[in-house]
FIKOL-626244 format. One line per field, with one value per atom (N, C-alpha, C): x, y, z; atom name. Coordinates in Angstrom, 2 decimals. Atoms other than C-alpha are relative to their C-alpha. Example, Ala and Ser with C-alpha at 12.3 -4.5 7.8 and 13.67 -1.06 7.14 Angstrom:
x <- 0.89	12.30	0.90	-0.82	13.67	-0.77
y <- -1.19	-4.50	1.20	-1.19	-1.06	1.09
z <- 0.00	7.80	0.00	-0.06	7.14	0.73
atome <- N	CA	C	N	CA	C
***
This chain:
x <- 0.58	-19.64	1.48	-1.58	-16.41	0.16	-0.34	-15.10	0.16	-0.18	-15.55	1.78	-0.89	-12.35	0.34	-0.02	-11.27	1.80	-0.46	-8.64	0.44	0.10	-7.87	1.41	-0.87	-5.92	0.36	-0.09	-4.44	1.20	-0.20	-3.85	1.07	-1.80	-0.19	-0.82	0.02	0.37	0.91	-1.32	3.67	-0.47	-0.01	4.18	-1.43	0.86	0.63	-0.24	0.10	1.25	-1.48	1.24	-1.77	-0.92	0.79	-4.07	0.01	0.32	-2.66	-0.18	-0.12	-2.80	-1.86	1.50	-6.78	-0.50	0.74	-7.45	0.40	-0.71	-5.89	-1.25	0.90	-7.83	-1.53	1.60	-10.74	-0.53	0.35	-10.13	-0.05	0.22	-9.90	-1.15	1.45	-13.24	-1.13	0.42	-14.42	0.12	0.00	-13.26	-0.62	0.15	-14.49	0.61	-0.64	-11.78	-0.02	-0.21	-12.28	1.45	-0.61	-9.30	0.39	-0.35	-7.24	0.96	-0.86	-4.90	-0.57	-0.37	-3.43	1.12	-1.31	-2.17	0.26	0.36	-0.59	0.71	-0.36	0.07	1.35	-0.90	3.26	0.25	-0.17	4.70	-0.63	0.12	4.82	1.07	-0.79	7.42	-0.03	0.48	8.01	-1.15	1.11	5.92	-0.48	0.55	4.58	0.75	-0.63	5.40	0.93	-0.57	6.55	0.15	-0.38	7.72	0.81	-0.67	9.99	-1.12	0.98	7.15	-0.90	0.87	5.13	0.90	-0.31	7.62	0.74	0.03	8.32	-1.66	0.67	5.01	-0.79	0.71	4.25	0.70	-0.30	6.89	0.04	0.35	5.84	-1.40	0.28	2.65	0.13	-0.63	4.50	0.22	-0.50	5.91	-1.10	1.13	2.43	-0.29	1.08	0.64	0.83	-0.63	3.22	0.01	1.08	2.52	-1.46	1.19	-0.72	0.23	-0.23	0.77	0.64	-0.80	1.52	0.33	-0.67	3.84	0.61	-0.72	4.38	0.71	-0.83	7.12	-0.96	0.14	6.27	1.45	-0.70	8.03	1.63	-0.57	9.24	0.88	-1.07	10.38	1.25	-1.34	12.42	0.91	-0.19	13.51	1.37	-1.00	15.26	1.02	-0.63	16.81	1.03	-1.12	18.62	0.47	-0.96	20.01	0.67	-1.90	22.31	-0.25	-1.01	23.30	0.13	-0.57	24.32	-0.73	0.53	21.94	-0.76	0.71	20.00	0.03	0.26	20.34	-0.58	0.91	19.78	-0.76	0.87	18.54	-1.47	0.82	16.02	-0.69	0.66	14.76	-0.07	0.35	14.66	-1.10	1.59	12.31	-1.07	1.23	9.92	-0.74	0.72	9.27	1.53	-0.85	12.53	1.16	-0.11	13.47	-0.17	1.31	10.21	0.72	-0.70	11.88	1.15	-1.35	15.30	-0.61	0.77	13.00	0.12	0.24	11.71	0.65	-0.56	14.22	1.51	-1.05	16.50	1.09	-0.76	19.14	0.08	-0.56	20.90	0.15	-0.15	21.18	-0.55	0.83	19.81	1.36	-0.55	23.05	-0.03	-0.36	22.26	-1.34	0.90	18.79	0.37	0.20	18.33	0.68	-0.60	20.43	-1.66	0.87	17.09	-1.14	0.87	14.69	0.07	-0.55	16.72	0.04	-0.11	16.73	-1.08	1.55	13.13	-0.29	0.49	12.48	0.32	-0.13	14.47	-0.68	1.61	12.39	-1.23	0.69	9.91	-0.36	0.43	7.33	-0.44	0.65	6.04	-1.32	1.61	2.60	-0.20	0.53	0.54	-0.98	0.96	-2.04	-0.77	1.36	-4.86	-1.28	0.57	-6.30	-1.14	1.79	-9.31	0.86	-0.76	-7.26	1.61	-0.49	-4.45	1.16	0.26	-2.64	1.43	-1.27	0.32	0.28	0.01	1.21	-0.35	0.73	0.79	-1.26	0.73	-0.87	0.62	-0.84	0.42	-0.22	-0.11	1.19	-1.22	1.21	-1.77	0.43	-0.82	0.14	0.53	-0.41	1.59	-0.64	0.95	0.49	0.48	-0.34	0.48	1.27	-1.36	3.45	1.70	-1.44	5.64	0.34	-0.58	5.55	1.52	-0.92	8.36	-0.39	-0.46	9.39	-0.21	-0.28	9.61	-1.03	1.30	5.64	-0.72	0.32	4.62	-0.20	-0.47	5.83	-0.47	0.18	5.40	-1.26	0.62	3.47	-1.69	0.89	-0.02	-0.48	0.91	-1.08	1.04	1.67	-1.84	-0.93	0.77	-3.13	-0.99	1.34	-5.68	-0.60	0.70	-7.15	-0.45	-0.34	-6.93	-1.25	1.44	-10.76	-0.22	0.01	-9.64	0.15	-0.67	-9.52	0.98	-1.18	-6.72	0.23	-0.08	-7.99	0.03	0.23	-7.74	-0.53	-0.24	-9.20	1.54	-0.84	-6.18	0.03	0.40	-6.07	1.24	-1.17	-3.59	0.36	-0.06	-2.92	0.46	-0.05	-0.17	-0.33	0.26	-1.93	-1.07	0.92	-4.06	-1.05	1.44	-7.78	0.00	1.01	-9.82	-1.04	0.10	-11.99	0.51	-0.33	-11.37	-0.63	1.65	-13.42	1.12	0.02	-12.20	-0.43	1.24	-12.32	0.13	0.87	-14.25	0.23	1.06	-14.56	0.34	0.01	-14.46	0.84	-1.47	-10.45	0.72	-1.44	-9.21	-0.77	0.64	-9.71	1.22	-1.81	-7.25	-0.77	-0.74	-6.95	-0.06	-1.24	-4.96	-0.50	1.58	-7.82	1.16	-0.92	-4.27	0.09	0.27	-4.27	1.24	-1.03	-0.99	-0.33	0.07	-2.29	-1.69	1.52	-5.36	-1.41	1.28	-7.65	-0.28	-0.02	-8.23	1.14	-0.48	-6.62	-0.95	1.71	-8.44	0.06	-0.84	-8.08	-1.74	1.51	-10.96	0.59	0.64	-12.26	0.01	0.59	-12.52	-0.50	0.15	-13.60	-0.08	-0.31	-13.63	-1.10	0.41	-16.54	-0.71	-0.12	-16.87	1.71	-1.91	-13.53	-0.77	-0.01	-14.63	-0.11	0.79	-15.17	-0.69	1.29	-17.40	-0.17	-0.54	-16.56	1.35	-0.44	-14.61	0.16	0.43	-13.41	1.00	-0.73	-11.42	0.66	-0.17	-9.69	0.80	-0.98	-9.18	0.22
y <- -1.41	-38.53	0.25	-0.70	-36.40	0.73	-0.37	-36.04	1.45	-1.32	-31.99	-0.28	-0.06	-30.57	1.85	-1.34	-27.88	0.62	-0.02	-25.82	1.40	-1.05	-23.74	0.21	-1.34	-20.59	0.15	0.01	-20.57	1.61	-1.22	-17.05	0.18	-0.05	-16.29	-0.46	1.03	-18.84	0.58	-0.10	-17.69	-0.60	0.26	-19.86	-0.85	0.84	-21.17	-1.26	0.68	-24.75	-0.59	1.38	-26.40	0.82	-0.56	-23.79	-0.53	0.47	-25.07	-1.71	2.04	-29.11	0.26	0.43	-28.40	0.98	-0.38	-26.18	-0.90	0.76	-28.37	-1.65	0.71	-31.14	0.33	-1.15	-28.85	-0.24	0.35	-29.15	-0.73	0.62	-31.95	-0.87	0.71	-32.93	0.59	-0.59	-30.59	-0.86	0.23	-31.65	-1.79	0.91	-35.06	-0.83	0.81	-37.10	0.09	0.02	-35.20	0.60	-0.84	-33.23	1.35	-0.77	-31.32	0.87	-0.62	-28.36	1.30	-1.34	-26.19	1.54	-1.10	-22.75	0.38	-0.59	-21.52	1.38	-1.67	-17.20	0.24	-0.19	-17.20	0.40	-0.98	-15.59	-1.40	0.85	-18.97	-0.13	-0.16	-18.34	1.44	-1.23	-15.40	0.58	-0.46	-14.01	-0.99	1.00	-17.64	-0.45	0.74	-20.06	-1.41	1.30	-23.15	0.24	-0.72	-21.42	-1.47	0.98	-24.54	-1.66	0.98	-27.13	0.35	-0.51	-25.04	-0.31	0.59	-25.55	-0.99	1.85	-29.36	-0.26	0.55	-30.14	0.63	-0.51	-27.78	-1.02	0.61	-29.50	-1.95	1.37	-33.26	-0.19	-0.47	-31.74	-0.46	-0.21	-31.15	-1.32	1.69	-34.86	-0.47	0.74	-36.22	0.69	-0.72	-33.92	1.15	-0.35	-32.84	1.48	-1.30	-30.34	0.46	-0.16	-30.00	0.71	-1.15	-27.80	1.44	-1.42	-24.62	1.09	-1.28	-22.29	1.00	-1.08	-19.12	1.19	-0.71	-16.76	1.45	-1.18	-14.13	0.90	-0.88	-11.28	-0.73	0.49	-13.05	-1.05	1.19	-16.04	1.41	-0.80	-13.27	0.49	-0.82	-11.24	-0.86	1.20	-14.95	-0.37	0.30	-15.76	0.81	-1.03	-12.08	-0.28	0.13	-12.63	-0.35	0.69	-15.73	0.79	-0.47	-14.15	1.34	-0.97	-11.15	1.40	-0.85	-9.24	1.38	-0.69	-7.60	-0.17	-0.23	-6.72	-1.39	0.62	-9.70	0.68	-0.83	-6.97	0.33	-0.14	-6.06	-1.08	1.22	-9.71	-0.72	0.11	-10.00	0.04	-1.68	-6.95	-0.50	0.63	-9.09	-0.62	1.09	-12.15	-0.61	0.93	-13.16	-0.83	1.16	-14.64	-0.86	1.33	-16.24	-1.41	1.04	-18.51	-0.66	1.01	-19.14	-0.59	-0.01	-19.50	-2.04	1.03	-22.82	-1.39	1.59	-24.54	-0.10	0.16	-24.02	-0.16	-0.20	-22.28	1.82	-1.36	-18.58	0.98	-0.48	-17.30	-0.97	1.08	-17.99	-0.54	1.39	-19.31	-1.42	1.28	-22.10	-1.04	0.81	-23.23	-0.88	1.27	-26.31	0.63	-0.12	-26.76	0.36	0.14	-27.88	0.54	-0.77	-25.78	1.55	-1.41	-22.55	-0.58	-0.02	-24.34	-0.21	-0.32	-24.56	0.95	-1.35	-20.97	0.50	-1.36	-20.09	-0.52	0.77	-22.44	0.70	-0.25	-21.09	1.39	-0.97	-18.69	1.17	-1.33	-15.19	-0.23	-0.19	-16.11	-1.05	0.43	-18.10	0.18	-0.11	-17.99	-0.81	1.21	-20.50	0.46	-0.49	-18.60	0.90	-1.35	-16.51	0.32	-0.60	-16.16	0.14	-0.54	-14.33	-0.44	-0.56	-15.45	0.31	-0.27	-13.70	0.56	-0.54	-12.56	1.19	-1.61	-8.94	1.00	-1.07	-7.47	0.20	-0.20	-6.27	1.20	-1.15	-3.24	1.31	-0.28	-1.65	0.48	-0.82	-0.05	-0.29	0.84	-2.54	-1.50	0.88	-5.54	-1.37	1.40	-9.29	-0.28	0.76	-10.40	1.13	-0.11	-7.60	0.76	-0.46	-7.14	-0.35	0.08	-6.56	-2.25	0.86	-9.06	0.95	-1.05	-6.57	0.75	-0.29	-5.91	-0.50	1.34	-9.15	0.10	0.45	-9.93	1.20	-1.38	-6.02	0.86	-1.14	-3.91	-0.07	-0.28	-2.47	1.20	-0.86	0.71	0.45	0.71	1.35	-0.68	1.08	-2.12	0.04	0.45	-2.39	0.89	-0.67	0.87	0.28	0.22	0.69	-1.02	0.68	-0.33	-0.71	-0.02	-1.17	-1.75	1.76	-4.61	-0.28	0.67	-6.76	-0.87	0.79	-9.02	-1.61	1.71	-11.86	0.64	-0.45	-11.67	0.06	0.68	-11.76	0.46	0.68	-13.54	0.89	-0.25	-12.14	0.15	-0.34	-12.04	1.22	-1.60	-9.95	1.08	-0.14	-7.67	-0.28	0.29	-8.24	0.32	0.15	-8.38	0.03	0.33	-7.19	0.84	1.14	-8.63	-0.92	1.82	-12.07	-0.50	-0.15	-11.53	0.09	0.40	-12.50	1.33	-1.43	-8.92	-0.40	0.14	-9.83	1.04	-1.20	-7.24	-0.29	0.13	-7.10	-0.53	0.55	-6.99	-0.47	0.93	-9.13	-0.33	0.48	-10.66	-0.61	0.32	-10.52	-1.54	0.86	-13.70	-0.28	-0.38	-12.42	-0.33	-0.66	-12.84	-0.11	0.26	-12.44	-1.20	1.72	-16.32	0.46	0.35	-15.43	1.41	-0.95	-12.26	0.06	0.44	-14.11	0.08	0.12	-14.11	-1.51	1.43	-17.05	-0.75	0.53	-18.96	-0.22	0.01	-18.86	-0.70	0.61	-20.91	0.60	0.05	-19.84	-0.61	1.02	-22.60	0.99	-0.90	-21.54	-1.83	1.17	-24.42	0.17	-0.82	-24.41	0.62	-1.03	-22.80	1.17	-1.19	-19.92	0.71	-0.62	-17.07	0.32	-0.17	-16.12	-1.22	1.44	-18.72	0.02	1.16	-21.03	0.09	0.35	-21.07	0.58	0.19	-19.77	-1.12	1.11	-22.39	0.77	-0.76	-21.14	-0.83	0.24	-22.30	0.87	-1.39	-20.13	-1.05
z <- -0.89	-27.44	-0.08	-0.29	-27.49	1.10	-1.27	-23.95	0.21	-0.26	-22.66	0.44	-0.43	-22.77	0.47	-1.16	-20.02	-0.31	-0.17	-19.85	1.67	-1.59	-15.97	0.17	0.02	-15.64	1.72	-1.17	-12.27	0.55	0.01	-10.91	1.51	-0.57	-8.36	0.90	-1.51	-5.49	0.87	-0.85	-3.95	1.34	-1.05	-1.81	0.33	-0.87	-0.76	-0.33	0.86	-1.48	0.52	-0.32	0.59	-0.62	1.32	-1.79	-0.96	1.82	-4.80	0.22	0.00	-3.79	-0.09	-0.31	-2.72	-0.91	1.20	-6.11	-1.08	1.04	-8.36	0.16	-0.02	-6.64	-0.28	0.24	-7.24	-1.81	0.69	-10.72	-1.04	0.46	-11.42	0.20	-0.05	-9.94	-0.99	1.26	-12.54	-1.05	1.43	-14.90	-0.56	0.03	-14.30	-1.40	0.23	-16.45	-1.16	1.28	-19.34	-0.07	-0.23	-20.70	0.01	-1.40	-18.37	-1.04	0.44	-19.84	1.58	-0.82	-16.84	-0.49	-0.15	-16.87	0.73	-1.17	-14.26	-0.79	1.04	-14.97	0.75	-0.53	-13.08	1.59	-1.28	-9.31	0.84	-0.78	-7.90	1.60	-1.04	-5.38	1.13	-0.58	-2.81	1.28	-0.74	0.54	0.71	-0.68	1.18	0.60	-0.97	3.37	-0.47	0.52	0.84	-1.40	1.40	-2.29	-0.45	0.72	-2.66	-0.34	0.46	-2.47	-0.70	0.89	-4.67	-1.72	0.79	-6.90	-0.99	-0.24	-6.32	-0.80	-0.01	-6.79	-1.76	1.62	-10.26	-1.17	1.10	-11.89	-0.35	0.38	-11.10	-0.89	1.16	-12.37	-1.62	1.79	-15.89	0.15	0.77	-15.73	-0.62	-0.54	-15.04	-1.87	0.56	-17.68	-1.52	0.58	-19.98	-1.35	0.50	-22.64	-0.19	-0.93	-20.42	0.64	-0.92	-18.59	-0.01	-0.22	-18.67	0.28	-0.85	-17.15	-0.18	0.89	-17.43	1.34	-1.42	-15.87	0.53	-0.77	-12.88	-0.44	-1.15	-11.92	1.01	-1.11	-9.27	-0.12	0.41	-10.60	-1.33	0.54	-13.03	1.10	-0.97	-10.08	0.66	-0.33	-8.52	-0.79	1.02	-11.82	-0.18	0.07	-12.13	1.20	-1.26	-8.54	-0.24	0.82	-10.03	-0.58	1.21	-12.91	0.78	-0.85	-10.19	-1.30	0.77	-12.58	0.81	-0.40	-10.09	1.83	-1.11	-6.50	1.17	-0.89	-3.50	1.13	-0.62	-1.33	-0.34	-0.16	-3.18	-0.25	-0.15	-4.06	1.04	-1.06	-0.31	0.58	-0.61	0.33	-0.24	0.28	-1.62	-0.21	-0.95	-0.01	-0.69	-0.05	-1.16	0.96	-1.51	2.39	-0.23	-0.70	2.99	-1.13	0.49	-0.04	0.28	0.10	0.43	1.87	-1.15	4.28	-0.56	0.89	2.12	0.23	0.63	0.61	1.38	-1.00	3.57	0.22	0.54	2.25	0.88	-0.89	2.88	-1.35	0.79	-0.49	-0.94	1.10	-3.91	-1.25	0.84	-5.42	0.95	-0.16	-3.13	-0.46	-0.29	-4.40	-1.46	0.97	-6.39	-1.50	0.88	-9.27	-1.25	1.34	-11.53	0.64	-0.14	-9.85	-0.75	0.91	-11.38	-1.38	1.04	-14.46	-0.70	0.32	-14.70	0.33	-0.28	-13.90	-1.19	1.03	-16.74	-0.67	1.18	-19.07	-0.10	0.13	-18.43	-0.54	0.86	-21.00	0.26	0.23	-21.34	0.17	0.99	-22.99	-0.44	1.19	-24.50	-0.20	0.12	-26.79	-0.59	0.08	-27.32	-1.20	0.97	-30.41	0.26	-0.39	-27.95	1.50	-1.51	-25.12	0.04	0.42	-24.26	1.43	-1.68	-20.73	0.13	-0.71	-18.81	0.97	-1.51	-15.72	0.15	-0.18	-15.62	-1.10	0.80	-18.84	-1.24	1.29	-22.13	-0.46	0.39	-23.41	-1.06	1.35	-25.34	-0.81	1.59	-27.76	-0.72	0.71	-28.99	-0.42	0.31	-31.04	1.49	-0.34	-29.67	0.32	0.27	-31.07	-0.27	-0.93	-29.79	0.56	-1.40	-26.37	0.74	-0.64	-24.31	1.02	-1.46	-21.19	0.66	-1.03	-19.29	0.43	-0.02	-19.68	0.34	-0.23	-19.95	1.79	-1.56	-16.48	1.55	-0.82	-15.12	0.21	0.15	-16.58	1.14	-1.15	-14.19	-1.03	0.75	-16.20	-0.89	0.02	-18.62	-1.02	0.37	-19.56	1.35	-1.26	-16.39	-0.30	0.21	-17.30	-1.45	1.74	-21.14	-0.15	1.08	-22.75	-1.30	1.52	-26.16	0.01	-0.17	-27.39	-0.69	0.66	-27.98	-0.33	0.93	-30.12	0.41	-0.82	-27.48	2.15	-0.98	-23.87	0.46	-0.53	-22.33	1.49	-1.23	-19.00	1.10	-0.81	-16.06	0.76	-1.78	-12.36	0.43	-0.48	-10.73	0.58	-1.48	-9.09	0.92	-1.15	-6.17	0.18	0.24	-6.39	1.93	-0.47	-3.24	0.39	-0.84	-1.95	-1.17	-0.18	-3.07	-1.66	1.29	-6.73	-1.64	1.58	-10.62	-0.13	1.44	-12.55	-0.55	0.41	-15.15	-1.07	1.20	-17.99	-1.88	0.81	-21.51	-0.85	0.06	-22.59	0.09	-0.15	-20.20	1.19	-1.24	-16.60	0.94	-0.58	-13.84	1.25	-0.98	-11.37	1.54	-0.39	-9.24	1.29	-1.30	-5.54	1.11	-1.95	-2.94	0.91	-1.41	-1.84	1.37	-1.43	-0.06	0.92	-0.77	1.43	0.71	-0.46	3.06	-0.94	0.59	-0.26	-0.35	0.42	-1.91	-0.92	1.02	-4.91	-1.24	0.63	-7.91	-1.36	0.77	-11.13	-0.97	1.26	-14.41	-1.08	1.13	-16.46	-1.10	1.81	-20.12	-0.73	1.30	-22.98	-0.91	1.11	-26.29	-0.39	0.61	-27.18	0.88	-0.17	-25.26	0.18	-0.66	-24.64	1.08	-1.31	-21.53	0.60	-0.52	-18.88	1.07	-0.19	-18.01	1.84	-1.96	-13.60	0.50	-1.20	-11.05	0.90	-1.33	-8.76	0.56	-1.84	-5.25	0.79	-0.94	-2.77	1.31	-0.96	0.34	1.27
atome <- N	CA	C	N	CA	C	N	CA	C	N	CA	C	N	CA	C	N	CA	C	N	CA	C	N	CA	C	N	CA	C	N	CA	C	N	CA	C	N	CA	C	N	CA	C	N	CA	C	N	CA	C	N	CA	C	N	CA	C	N	CA	C	N	CA	C	N	CA	C	N	CA	C	N	CA	C	N	CA	C	N	CA	C	N	CA	C	N	CA	C	N	CA	C	N	CA	C	N	CA	C	N	CA	C	N	CA	C	N	CA	C	N	CA	C	N	CA	C	N	CA	C	N	CA	C	N	CA	C	N	CA	C	N	CA	C	N	CA	C	N	CA	C	N	CA	C	N	CA	C	N	CA	C	N	CA	C	N	CA	C	N	CA	C	N	CA	C	N	CA	C	N	CA	C	N	CA	C	N	CA	C	N	CA	C	N	CA	C	N	CA	C	N	CA	C	N	CA	C	N	CA	C	N	CA	C	N	CA	C	N	CA	C	N	CA	C	N	CA	C	N	CA	C	N	CA	C	N	CA	C	N	CA	C	N	CA	C	N	CA	C	N	CA	C	N	CA	C	N	CA	C	N	CA	C	N	CA	C	N	CA	C	N	CA	C	N	CA	C	N	CA	C	N	CA	C	N	CA	C	N	CA	C	N	CA	C	N	CA	C	N	CA	C	N	CA	C	N	CA	C	N	CA	C	N	CA	C	N	CA	C	N	CA	C	N	CA	C	N	CA	C	N	CA	C	N	CA	C	N	CA	C	N	CA	C	N	CA	C	N	CA	C	N	CA	C	N	CA	C	N	CA	C	N	CA	C	N	CA	C	N	CA	C	N	CA	C	N	CA	C	N	CA	C	N	CA	C	N	CA	C	N	CA	C	N	CA	C	N	CA	C	N	CA	C	N	CA	C	N	CA	C	N	CA	C	N	CA	C	N	CA	C	N	CA	C	N	CA	C	N	CA	C	N	CA	C	N	CA	C	N	CA	C	N	CA	C	N	CA	C	N	CA	C	N	CA	C	N	CA	C	N	CA	C	N	CA	C	N	CA	C	N	CA	C	N	CA	C	N	CA	C	N	CA	C	N	CA	C	N	CA	C	N	CA	C	N	CA	C	N	CA	C	N	CA	C	N	CA	C	N	CA	C	N	CA	C	N	CA	C	N	CA	C	N	CA	C	N	CA	C	N	CA	C	N	CA	C	N	CA	C	N	CA	C	N	CA	C	N	CA	C	N	CA	C	N	CA	C	N	CA	C	N	CA	C	N	CA	C	N	CA	C	N	CA	C	N	CA	C	N	CA	C	N	CA	C	N	CA	C	N	CA	C	N	CA	C	N	CA	C	N	CA	C	N	CA	C	N	CA	C	N	CA	C	N	CA	C	N	CA	C	N	CA	C	N	CA	C	N	CA	C	N	CA	C	N	CA	C	N	CA	C	N	CA	C	N	CA	C	N	CA	C	N	CA	C	N	CA	C	N	CA	C	N	CA	C	N	CA	C	N	CA	C	N	CA	C	N	CA	C	N	CA	C	N	CA	C	N	CA	C	N	CA	C	N	CA	C	N	CA	C	N	CA	C	N	CA	C	N	CA	C	N	CA	C	N	CA	C	N	CA	C	N	CA	C	N	CA	C	N	CA	C	N	CA	C	N	CA	C	N	CA	C	N	CA	C	N	CA	C	N	CA	C	N	CA	C	N	CA	C	N	CA	C	N	CA	C	N	CA	C	N	CA	C	N	CA	C	N	CA	C	N	CA	C
***
């Protein structure tokens, strides 16, 4: 009998290393030795206490899982890279949780962040399409096909995406907009799994298999 395979999509971490470690343990226990793919939806850094630890942990997982770990770019990753490149004023990023990120690294400016981590942040892709689901940080512009989305929309959009009921051709799996209470928001055309880990909510993983389009389960650490 062929071993089961699962995809675990993980919402916004925001420096919550303890929750991330606990959630990965739950994912591995759930998989029971089956093939596991992890899809991180972005926003690993800022606001929470240990952005440095989160990046190091995900990079270590990636070295183990290789192509079975997909790390997507969130708007917070884009912001810090833009600060390093001089495209955005540092004050804006700092006001959005960047100050906590610098503190976790023990540095006082984005230019002092480890080069290996900045290189990794630059390498992040903006979407992942598995043929049934379209994984992305924020969402998609419903007036454009999935193949014509802008990076800005993929990592920043809220409206008109959140209120649009149209079929996008895939189930859009996203984060970016924190939910209260900490319950995933599953609709016919999209799934939001940002359950506000950094705001006292839960860190959520949506579990997918090869037979169903929609998630078969949710795992949480809180």
